[in-house]
Biopython code that builds the backbone (N, CA, C, O; Angstrom):
import numpy as np
from Bio.PDB.StructureBuilder import StructureBuilder

atoms = [
    (1, "MET", "N", (51.901, 171.519, 316.367)),
    (1, "MET", "CA", (53.197, 171.147, 316.715)),
    (1, "MET", "C", (54.157, 171.897, 315.927)),
    (1, "MET", "O", (53.933, 172.114, 314.736)),
    (2, "ASN", "N", (55.291, 172.340, 316.547)),
    (2, "ASN", "CA", (56.314, 173.280, 315.947)),
    (2, "ASN", "C", (57.158, 172.439, 315.059)),
    (2, "ASN", "O", (57.744, 171.431, 315.454)),
    (3, "SER", "N", (57.198, 172.933, 313.739)),
    (3, "SER", "CA", (57.906, 172.202, 312.725)),
    (3, "SER", "C", (59.446, 172.645, 312.744)),
    (3, "SER", "O", (60.256, 172.026, 312.054)),
    (4, "HIS", "N", (59.813, 173.656, 313.494)),
    (4, "HIS", "CA", (61.219, 174.063, 313.634)),
    (4, "HIS", "C", (61.978, 173.288, 314.631)),
    (4, "HIS", "O", (61.490, 172.919, 315.699)),
    (5, "LYS", "N", (63.161, 173.056, 314.262)),
    (5, "LYS", "CA", (64.113, 172.400, 315.282)),
    (5, "LYS", "C", (64.286, 173.423, 316.375)),
    (5, "LYS", "O", (64.081, 174.617, 316.157)),
    (6, "THR", "N", (64.692, 172.925, 317.641)),
    (6, "THR", "CA", (64.830, 173.919, 318.725)),
    (6, "THR", "C", (65.901, 174.862, 318.559)),
    (6, "THR", "O", (65.961, 175.860, 319.277)),
    (7, "ASN", "N", (66.826, 174.601, 317.588)),
    (7, "ASN", "CA", (67.936, 175.649, 317.324)),
    (7, "ASN", "C", (67.558, 176.663, 316.279)),
    (7, "ASN", "O", (68.266, 177.657, 316.112)),
    (8, "ASP", "N", (66.486, 176.458, 315.579)),
    (8, "ASP", "CA", (66.039, 177.325, 314.489)),
    (8, "ASP", "C", (65.280, 178.475, 315.188)),
    (8, "ASP", "O", (64.523, 178.314, 316.145)),
    (9, "VAL", "N", (65.578, 179.680, 314.587)),
    (9, "VAL", "CA", (64.796, 180.785, 315.116)),
    (9, "VAL", "C", (63.992, 181.401, 313.988)),
    (9, "VAL", "O", (64.534, 181.690, 312.921)),
    (10, "ASN", "N", (62.688, 181.605, 314.221)),
    (10, "ASN", "CA", (61.729, 182.018, 313.335)),
    (10, "ASN", "C", (62.178, 183.500, 312.877)),
    (10, "ASN", "O", (62.360, 184.400, 313.696)),
    (11, "PRO", "N", (62.325, 183.649, 311.588)),
    (11, "PRO", "CA", (62.694, 185.057, 311.047)),
    (11, "PRO", "C", (61.703, 186.076, 311.510)),
    (11, "PRO", "O", (62.112, 187.200, 311.803)),
    (12, "LYS", "N", (60.341, 185.756, 311.606)),
    (12, "LYS", "CA", (59.347, 186.877, 312.047)),
    (12, "LYS", "C", (59.535, 187.204, 313.381)),
    (12, "LYS", "O", (59.268, 188.345, 313.757)),
    (13, "LEU", "N", (60.024, 186.237, 314.272)),
    (13, "LEU", "CA", (60.344, 186.460, 315.709)),
    (13, "LEU", "C", (61.426, 187.577, 315.827)),
    (13, "LEU", "O", (61.328, 188.607, 316.494)),
    (14, "ILE", "N", (62.485, 187.175, 315.047)),
    (14, "ILE", "CA", (63.591, 188.150, 315.051)),
    (14, "ILE", "C", (63.271, 189.442, 314.633)),
    (14, "ILE", "O", (63.704, 190.401, 315.273)),
    (15, "THR", "N", (62.484, 189.619, 313.524)),
    (15, "THR", "CA", (61.978, 190.942, 312.995)),
    (15, "THR", "C", (61.180, 191.642, 314.101)),
    (15, "THR", "O", (61.432, 192.801, 314.429)),
    (16, "ALA", "N", (60.201, 190.903, 314.673)),
    (16, "ALA", "CA", (59.448, 191.465, 315.710)),
    (16, "ALA", "C", (60.179, 191.962, 316.813)),
    (16, "ALA", "O", (59.958, 193.080, 317.277)),
    (17, "LEU", "N", (61.132, 191.112, 317.309)),
    (17, "LEU", "CA", (62.003, 191.535, 318.443)),
    (17, "LEU", "C", (62.893, 192.714, 318.074)),
    (17, "LEU", "O", (63.157, 193.576, 318.912)),
    (18, "THR", "N", (63.335, 192.759, 316.892)),
    (18, "THR", "CA", (64.137, 193.995, 316.499)),
    (18, "THR", "C", (63.371, 195.247, 316.479)),
    (18, "THR", "O", (63.843, 196.299, 316.911)),
    (19, "VAL", "N", (62.094, 195.135, 315.941)),
    (19, "VAL", "CA", (61.251, 196.413, 315.980)),
    (19, "VAL", "C", (60.935, 196.834, 317.419)),
    (19, "VAL", "O", (61.001, 198.004, 317.798)),
    (20, "PHE", "N", (60.577, 195.770, 318.216)),
    (20, "PHE", "CA", (60.284, 196.084, 319.615)),
    (20, "PHE", "C", (61.425, 196.685, 320.308)),
    (20, "PHE", "O", (61.257, 197.642, 321.064)),
    (21, "LEU", "N", (62.660, 196.138, 320.074)),
    (21, "LEU", "CA", (63.758, 196.753, 320.835)),
    (21, "LEU", "C", (64.085, 198.170, 320.327)),
    (21, "LEU", "O", (64.529, 199.033, 321.084)),
    (22, "ASP", "N", (63.847, 198.378, 319.009)),
    (22, "ASP", "CA", (64.021, 199.684, 318.564)),
    (22, "ASP", "C", (63.107, 200.760, 319.099)),
    (22, "ASP", "O", (63.449, 201.921, 319.322)),
    (23, "ALA", "N", (61.902, 200.244, 319.282)),
    (23, "ALA", "CA", (60.888, 201.294, 319.697)),
    (23, "ALA", "C", (60.849, 201.388, 321.290)),
    (23, "ALA", "O", (60.352, 202.365, 321.851)),
    (24, "SER", "N", (61.375, 200.366, 321.948)),
    (24, "SER", "CA", (61.345, 200.377, 323.472)),
    (24, "SER", "C", (62.747, 199.975, 324.011)),
    (24, "SER", "O", (62.980, 198.821, 324.373)),
    (25, "PRO", "N", (63.549, 200.836, 324.046)),
    (25, "PRO", "CA", (65.021, 200.492, 324.576)),
    (25, "PRO", "C", (64.876, 199.704, 325.840)),
    (25, "PRO", "O", (64.174, 200.133, 326.756)),
    (26, "PRO", "N", (65.556, 198.494, 325.925)),
    (26, "PRO", "CA", (65.460, 197.613, 327.160)),
    (26, "PRO", "C", (65.649, 198.296, 328.479)),
    (26, "PRO", "O", (64.853, 198.090, 329.396)),
    (27, "LEU", "N", (66.656, 199.091, 328.608)),
    (27, "LEU", "CA", (66.963, 199.742, 329.898)),
    (27, "LEU", "C", (65.846, 200.665, 330.291)),
    (27, "LEU", "O", (65.401, 200.618, 331.437)),
    (28, "ARG", "N", (65.345, 201.546, 329.350)),
    (28, "ARG", "CA", (64.166, 202.376, 329.625)),
    (28, "ARG", "C", (62.960, 201.665, 330.057)),
    (28, "ARG", "O", (62.268, 202.039, 331.004)),
    (29, "LEU", "N", (62.701, 200.521, 329.263)),
    (29, "LEU", "CA", (61.425, 199.610, 329.503)),
    (29, "LEU", "C", (61.547, 199.144, 330.957)),
    (29, "LEU", "O", (60.666, 199.361, 331.789)),
    (30, "SER", "N", (62.661, 198.505, 331.213)),
    (30, "SER", "CA", (62.974, 197.919, 332.496)),
    (30, "SER", "C", (62.752, 198.841, 333.622)),
    (30, "SER", "O", (62.147, 198.448, 334.619)),
    (31, "LYS", "N", (63.223, 200.101, 333.522)),
    (31, "LYS", "CA", (63.156, 201.030, 334.487)),
    (31, "LYS", "C", (61.663, 201.497, 334.800)),
    (31, "LYS", "O", (61.209, 201.663, 335.933)),
    (32, "HIS", "N", (61.004, 201.671, 333.644)),
    (32, "HIS", "CA", (59.562, 202.044, 333.721)),
    (32, "HIS", "C", (58.680, 200.926, 334.345)),
    (32, "HIS", "O", (57.816, 201.149, 335.193)),
    (33, "LEU", "N", (58.971, 199.749, 333.859)),
    (33, "LEU", "CA", (58.110, 198.645, 334.430)),
    (33, "LEU", "C", (58.365, 198.435, 335.891)),
    (33, "LEU", "O", (57.405, 198.201, 336.625)),
    (34, "ARG", "N", (59.656, 198.503, 336.404)),
    (34, "ARG", "CA", (59.890, 198.432, 337.694)),
    (34, "ARG", "C", (59.112, 199.533, 338.540)),
    (34, "ARG", "O", (58.542, 199.252, 339.594)),
    (35, "ARG", "N", (59.136, 200.732, 338.021)),
    (35, "ARG", "CA", (58.468, 201.733, 338.784)),
    (35, "ARG", "C", (56.991, 201.558, 338.825)),
    (35, "ARG", "O", (56.378, 201.815, 339.861)),
    (36, "ILE", "N", (56.351, 201.108, 337.691)),
    (36, "ILE", "CA", (54.977, 200.716, 337.751)),
    (36, "ILE", "C", (54.668, 199.618, 338.678)),
    (36, "ILE", "O", (53.673, 199.654, 339.401)),
    (37, "LEU", "N", (55.581, 198.555, 338.668)),
    (37, "LEU", "CA", (55.392, 197.385, 339.621)),
    (37, "LEU", "C", (55.391, 197.941, 341.109)),
    (37, "LEU", "O", (54.469, 197.704, 341.889)),
    (38, "LEU", "N", (56.464, 198.673, 341.420)),
    (38, "LEU", "CA", (56.569, 199.104, 342.799)),
    (38, "LEU", "C", (55.463, 200.119, 343.204)),
    (38, "LEU", "O", (55.064, 200.103, 344.369)),
    (39, "ASP", "N", (54.969, 200.961, 342.349)),
    (39, "ASP", "CA", (53.813, 201.821, 342.571)),
    (39, "ASP", "C", (52.599, 200.962, 342.901)),
    (39, "ASP", "O", (51.891, 201.190, 343.882)),
    (40, "TYR", "N", (52.376, 199.913, 341.997)),
    (40, "TYR", "CA", (51.203, 199.116, 342.150)),
    (40, "TYR", "C", (51.319, 198.386, 343.448)),
    (40, "TYR", "O", (50.351, 198.373, 344.209)),
    (41, "ILE", "N", (52.458, 197.763, 343.765)),
    (41, "ILE", "CA", (52.613, 196.983, 345.075)),
    (41, "ILE", "C", (52.272, 197.917, 346.262)),
    (41, "ILE", "O", (51.542, 197.557, 347.186)),
    (42, "SER", "N", (52.847, 199.141, 346.178)),
    (42, "SER", "CA", (52.685, 200.083, 347.350)),
    (42, "SER", "C", (51.161, 200.505, 347.569)),
    (42, "SER", "O", (50.641, 200.688, 348.670)),
    (43, "ARG", "N", (50.546, 200.625, 346.346)),
    (43, "ARG", "CA", (49.135, 200.973, 346.501)),
    (43, "ARG", "C", (48.159, 199.761, 346.860)),
    (43, "ARG", "O", (47.161, 199.963, 347.551)),
    (44, "GLU", "N", (48.455, 198.597, 346.407)),
    (44, "GLU", "CA", (47.815, 197.413, 346.645)),
    (44, "GLU", "C", (48.209, 196.410, 347.627)),
    (44, "GLU", "O", (47.647, 195.316, 347.654)),
    (45, "LYS", "N", (49.173, 196.732, 348.460)),
    (45, "LYS", "CA", (49.874, 195.775, 349.268)),
    (45, "LYS", "C", (48.991, 195.087, 350.153)),
    (45, "LYS", "O", (49.400, 194.025, 350.623)),
    (46, "ASP", "N", (47.835, 195.501, 350.474)),
    (46, "ASP", "CA", (46.807, 194.813, 351.397)),
    (46, "ASP", "C", (45.835, 194.097, 350.485)),
    (46, "ASP", "O", (45.039, 193.309, 350.995)),
    (47, "CYS", "N", (45.832, 194.303, 349.186)),
    (47, "CYS", "CA", (44.717, 193.536, 348.352)),
    (47, "CYS", "C", (45.427, 192.891, 347.135)),
    (47, "CYS", "O", (44.801, 192.821, 346.078)),
    (48, "LEU", "N", (46.610, 192.446, 347.208)),
    (48, "LEU", "CA", (47.161, 191.780, 346.112)),
    (48, "LEU", "C", (46.519, 190.540, 345.711)),
    (48, "LEU", "O", (46.018, 189.823, 346.577)),
    (49, "PRO", "N", (46.482, 190.204, 344.429)),
    (49, "PRO", "CA", (45.947, 188.900, 343.935)),
    (49, "PRO", "C", (46.502, 187.665, 344.689)),
    (49, "PRO", "O", (47.671, 187.636, 345.076)),
    (50, "ILE", "N", (45.704, 186.730, 344.872)),
    (50, "ILE", "CA", (46.255, 185.429, 345.570)),
    (50, "ILE", "C", (47.423, 184.869, 344.900)),
    (50, "ILE", "O", (48.371, 184.410, 345.538)),
    (51, "ASP", "N", (47.367, 184.901, 343.475)),
    (51, "ASP", "CA", (48.472, 184.322, 342.712)),
    (51, "ASP", "C", (49.480, 185.332, 342.265)),
    (51, "ASP", "O", (50.117, 185.195, 341.221)),
    (52, "PHE", "N", (49.623, 186.434, 343.144)),
    (52, "PHE", "CA", (50.676, 187.525, 342.732)),
    (52, "PHE", "C", (51.979, 186.944, 342.655)),
    (52, "PHE", "O", (52.781, 187.457, 341.875)),
    (53, "ASP", "N", (52.332, 185.912, 343.370)),
    (53, "ASP", "CA", (53.699, 185.366, 343.278)),
    (53, "ASP", "C", (53.980, 184.803, 341.850)),
    (53, "ASP", "O", (55.144, 184.779, 341.450)),
    (54, "VAL", "N", (53.082, 184.404, 341.161)),
    (54, "VAL", "CA", (53.257, 183.828, 339.763)),
    (54, "VAL", "C", (53.497, 185.089, 338.985)),
    (54, "VAL", "O", (54.392, 185.069, 338.139)),
    (55, "TYR", "N", (52.768, 186.237, 339.183)),
    (55, "TYR", "CA", (52.961, 187.478, 338.344)),
    (55, "TYR", "C", (54.411, 187.927, 338.521)),
    (55, "TYR", "O", (55.110, 188.259, 337.564)),
    (56, "LEU", "N", (54.837, 187.922, 339.808)),
    (56, "LEU", "CA", (56.190, 188.351, 340.137)),
    (56, "LEU", "C", (57.290, 187.448, 339.477)),
    (56, "LEU", "O", (58.316, 187.939, 339.005)),
    (57, "SER", "N", (57.037, 186.168, 339.467)),
    (57, "SER", "CA", (57.979, 185.227, 338.854)),
    (57, "SER", "C", (58.150, 185.595, 337.381)),
    (57, "SER", "O", (59.271, 185.712, 336.887)),
    (58, "ASP", "N", (57.058, 185.771, 336.706)),
    (58, "ASP", "CA", (56.984, 186.159, 335.239)),
    (58, "ASP", "C", (57.735, 187.430, 335.012)),
    (58, "ASP", "O", (58.601, 187.538, 334.144)),
    (59, "LEU", "N", (57.353, 188.440, 335.867)),
    (59, "LEU", "CA", (58.088, 189.806, 335.761)),
    (59, "LEU", "C", (59.554, 189.634, 335.985)),
    (59, "LEU", "O", (60.368, 190.194, 335.250)),
    (60, "SER", "N", (59.936, 188.811, 337.063)),
    (60, "SER", "CA", (61.318, 188.659, 337.297)),
    (60, "SER", "C", (62.044, 188.087, 336.128)),
    (60, "SER", "O", (63.148, 188.534, 335.815)),
    (61, "ASN", "N", (61.459, 187.090, 335.450)),
    (61, "ASN", "CA", (62.067, 186.473, 334.214)),
    (61, "ASN", "C", (62.133, 187.575, 333.138)),
    (61, "ASN", "O", (63.134, 187.655, 332.426)),
    (62, "LEU", "N", (61.110, 188.417, 332.998)),
    (62, "LEU", "CA", (61.205, 189.501, 331.978)),
    (62, "LEU", "C", (62.332, 190.474, 332.382)),
    (62, "LEU", "O", (63.088, 190.889, 331.504)),
    (63, "PHE", "N", (62.470, 190.823, 333.540)),
    (63, "PHE", "CA", (63.520, 191.811, 334.084)),
    (63, "PHE", "C", (64.920, 191.101, 333.648)),
    (63, "PHE", "O", (65.832, 191.695, 333.072)),
    (64, "GLU", "N", (64.930, 189.884, 333.979)),
    (64, "GLU", "CA", (66.364, 189.163, 333.682)),
    (64, "GLU", "C", (66.565, 189.217, 332.203)),
    (64, "GLU", "O", (67.668, 189.512, 331.744)),
    (65, "PHE", "N", (65.619, 188.964, 331.496)),
    (65, "PHE", "CA", (65.707, 189.113, 329.928)),
    (65, "PHE", "C", (66.186, 190.408, 329.490)),
    (65, "PHE", "O", (67.111, 190.533, 328.688)),
    (66, "LEU", "N", (65.451, 191.531, 330.107)),
    (66, "LEU", "CA", (65.880, 192.839, 329.711)),
    (66, "LEU", "C", (67.254, 193.205, 330.118)),
    (66, "LEU", "O", (67.961, 193.938, 329.427)),
    (67, "ASP", "N", (67.646, 192.665, 331.297)),
    (67, "ASP", "CA", (69.059, 193.042, 331.846)),
    (67, "ASP", "C", (70.091, 192.349, 330.911)),
    (67, "ASP", "O", (71.153, 192.905, 330.630)),
    (68, "ALA", "N", (69.749, 191.110, 330.433)),
    (68, "ALA", "CA", (70.659, 190.450, 329.574)),
    (68, "ALA", "C", (70.758, 191.177, 328.251)),
    (68, "ALA", "O", (71.828, 191.165, 327.643)),
    (69, "ILE", "N", (69.780, 191.761, 327.809)),
    (69, "ILE", "CA", (69.794, 192.503, 326.404)),
    (69, "ILE", "C", (70.658, 193.722, 326.743)),
    (69, "ILE", "O", (71.494, 194.131, 325.937)),
    (70, "CYS", "N", (70.467, 194.280, 327.884)),
    (70, "CYS", "CA", (71.274, 195.527, 328.132)),
    (70, "CYS", "C", (72.757, 195.247, 328.207)),
    (70, "CYS", "O", (73.570, 196.109, 327.876)),
    (71, "GLU", "N", (73.104, 194.102, 328.619)),
    (71, "GLU", "CA", (74.528, 193.663, 328.728)),
    (71, "GLU", "C", (75.202, 193.515, 327.432)),
    (71, "GLU", "O", (76.427, 193.631, 327.384)),
    (72, "ILE", "N", (74.497, 193.264, 326.350)),
    (72, "ILE", "CA", (74.980, 193.050, 325.000)),
    (72, "ILE", "C", (74.633, 194.339, 324.174)),
    (72, "ILE", "O", (73.708, 195.099, 324.462)),
    (73, "ASP", "N", (75.460, 194.488, 323.150)),
    (73, "ASP", "CA", (75.256, 195.696, 322.298)),
    (73, "ASP", "C", (74.265, 195.361, 321.264)),
    (73, "ASP", "O", (74.606, 194.694, 320.286)),
    (74, "VAL", "N", (73.001, 195.802, 321.426)),
    (74, "VAL", "CA", (71.976, 195.374, 320.438)),
    (74, "VAL", "C", (71.792, 196.569, 319.392)),
    (74, "VAL", "O", (70.989, 196.459, 318.465)),
]
sb = StructureBuilder()
sb.init_structure("model")
sb.init_model(0)
sb.init_chain("A")
sb.init_seg("    ")
for serial, (resi, resn, name, xyz) in enumerate(atoms, 1):
    if name == "N":
        sb.init_residue(resn, " ", resi, " ")
    sb.init_atom(name, np.array(xyz, "f"), 0.0, 1.0, " ", f" {name:<3s}", serial, name[0])
structure = sb.get_structure()
């Protein structure tokens, strides 16, 4: 069970996110992931996993998160 209130942010999470964003700029990461995704879909369009819609939903959420980060000055 999480002992933090919903408004509290774990300092380790902030540190990890900061290190990640420094190492992988969000705009670059988003562009590369989209290219990989489109390449994968084009190659596997006839053999995509049955639950690929779940993968796309998760990736869409990730892309929205990366886009939001790009809109602010990090």
